[in-house]
C-alpha positions in Angstrom: -71.9 10.9 40.0 -73.8 13.6 41.9 -76.3 12.4 44.6 -79.9 13.1 43.8 -80.3 15.3 46.9 -77.4 17.6 45.8 -78.9 18.0 42.3 -82.3 19.0 43.5 -81.0 21.5 46.1 -79.1 23.4 43.4 -82.1 23.5 41.1 -84.3 25.1 43.9 -82.0 28.1 44.4 -83.2 30.1 41.4 -86.8 29.6 42.5 -85.9 30.8 46.0 -84.5 34.0 44.4 -87.6 34.6 42.3 -89.9 33.9 45.4 -88.2 36.7 47.2 -89.0 39.3 44.6 -92.2 41.3 45.1 -95.0 40.7 42.5 -95.0 44.5 41.8 -91.3 44.3 40.6 -92.2 41.5 38.2 -95.2 43.4 36.9 -93.1 46.5 36.4 -90.4 44.6 34.5 -93.0 43.0 32.2 -94.6 46.5 31.7 -91.2 48.0 30.8 -90.5 45.2 28.3 -93.8 45.8 26.6 -93.3 49.5 26.4 -89.7 49.1 25.1 -90.9 46.7 22.4 -93.7 49.0 21.4 -91.3 52.0 21.3 -88.9 50.0 19.1 -91.8 49.1 16.8 -93.8 52.3 16.5 -91.9 55.1 18.3 -92.1 56.7 21.7 -95.5 58.4 21.2 -97.6 56.0 23.3 -95.0 55.9 26.1 -94.9 59.7 26.2 -98.7 60.0 26.2 -99.0 57.4 28.9 -96.4 59.2 31.0 -98.1 62.5 30.6 -101.7 61.3 31.2 -101.0 59.5 34.5 -100.1 62.7 36.5 -102.7 64.7 34.7 -105.4 62.2 35.5 -104.4 62.2 39.2 -104.6 66.0 39.2 -108.0 65.9 37.6 -109.2 63.3 40.1 -108.0 65.4 43.0 -109.7 68.4 41.5 -112.9 66.5 40.9 -113.0 65.6 44.7 -113.1 69.3 45.5 -115.3 70.4 42.6 -118.3 72.6 43.3 -121.1 70.5 41.9 -119.6 67.1 41.3 -117.4 66.8 44.5 -120.3 65.7 46.8 -121.4 63.1 44.4 -117.9 61.7 44.0 -117.5 61.6 47.7 -120.7 59.4 48.0 -119.2 56.7 45.8 -118.6 54.1 48.5 -118.5 50.9 46.4 -115.0 49.3 46.6 -114.4 49.6 42.8 -116.1 52.9 42.3 -113.2 55.2 43.1 -110.6 53.2 41.2 -113.0 52.9 38.3 -113.4 56.7 38.2 -109.6 57.1 38.2 -109.4 54.5 35.3 -112.1 56.4 33.3 -110.3 59.7 33.8 -107.0 58.1 32.8 -108.5 56.6 29.6 -110.1 59.9 28.6 -106.9 61.8 29.3 -104.9 59.3 27.3 -107.2 59.6 24.3 -107.1 63.4 24.4 -103.3 63.6 24.8 -102.9 61.0 22.1 -104.6 63.3 19.7 -102.5 66.3 20.9 -99.0 64.7 20.8 -97.7 64.5 17.2 -96.3 61.2 16.0 -92.6 60.7 15.6 -91.0 61.5 12.3 -89.6 58.0 12.0 -91.7 54.9 12.2 -89.6 53.3 14.9 -87.1 54.3 17.6 -83.5 53.5 18.4 -82.9 51.0 21.2 -81.5 53.7 23.6 -84.6 55.9 23.1 -86.9 52.9 23.5 -85.2 51.9 26.7 -85.4 55.5 28.1 -89.1 55.7 27.2 -89.9 52.3 28.6 -88.0 53.0 31.9 -89.7 56.4 32.2 -93.2 55.0 31.7 -92.5 52.3 34.2 -91.3 54.7 36.8 -94.4 56.8 36.3 -96.6 53.7 36.5 -94.9 52.8 39.8 -95.5 56.3 41.2 -99.1 56.0 40.1 -99.6 52.7 41.9 -98.2 54.1 45.2 -99.8 57.6 45.3 -103.6 57.6 45.4 -105.1 56.2 48.6 -108.0 54.7 46.6 -105.7 52.4 44.7 -103.8 51.5 47.8 -107.0 50.2 49.3 -107.5 48.1 46.2 -104.0 46.6 46.2 -101.4 47.5 48.8 -97.9 47.6 47.3 -95.0 46.0 49.0 -92.8 47.9 51.4 -90.0 47.9 48.8 -92.0 49.6 46.2 -93.4 52.1 48.8 -89.9 52.9 50.0 -88.4 53.3 46.5 -91.3 55.2 44.9 -92.7 56.9 48.0 -93.5 60.6 48.7 -89.9 61.4 49.7 -88.5 60.6 46.3 -91.6 61.3 44.0 -90.3 64.6 42.7 -86.9 63.2 41.7 -88.4 60.2 40.0 -90.9 62.4 38.1 -88.1 64.8 37.0 -85.9 62.0 35.9 -88.7 60.3 34.0 -89.6 63.5 32.2 -86.0 64.2 31.3 -85.6 60.7 30.0 -88.8 61.2 27.9 -87.5 64.5 26.6 -84.3 62.8 25.5 -86.2 59.9 24.0 -88.6 62.1 22.1 -86.1 64.5 20.5 
C-alpha cells in the first residue's frame, strides 16, 4: 500500500508542468485546435483570410497613423482601449473584404494535413500579431518566451513559413 503523501505528490506534478506554461501558449494551442477543426469541416478559406488580413490590417493601421487628414485625429485617441479598438475595427473590415475576395475551396472540407498546416500558419500569424504593435503590448504584455520566439528578429522567417504553409494548404 502506498502512503497518502506519496500518492498526492505524484498527482501534483502534472499541475506543476501546466503551471509553468505561459498563458499565451495555452491560448495559441486552443486557437490552433479551433482553426484546424474549422479547416477540416469547411476548408482552409477562413484560415487563409485570417492570415492575410492580420498583416494587412497592421499595415493599414500604421498608414493611418501617418495619414494626411486622419493621422492627427488618430494620434489624439488616448483612451486605453481606443487604439486597440481601432486595430480591431480595421481587422474586422479587412477580414470581411478579403473573405469576399478569396474564392472558396472546391471541396467542402480539407484533408488533415492541409488543415494542420492552415491551423499552424494562422496561429503563427496570430502570435506575431500579439507581439508586434505597441498598442496591443500596452494592453497585454506577452511573456518573454513568446517575445523571444516571435520577436522582430525572426518575424520575417515566421511569416514566410506561414505563407508557404498556407500556399500548400490552399492548393
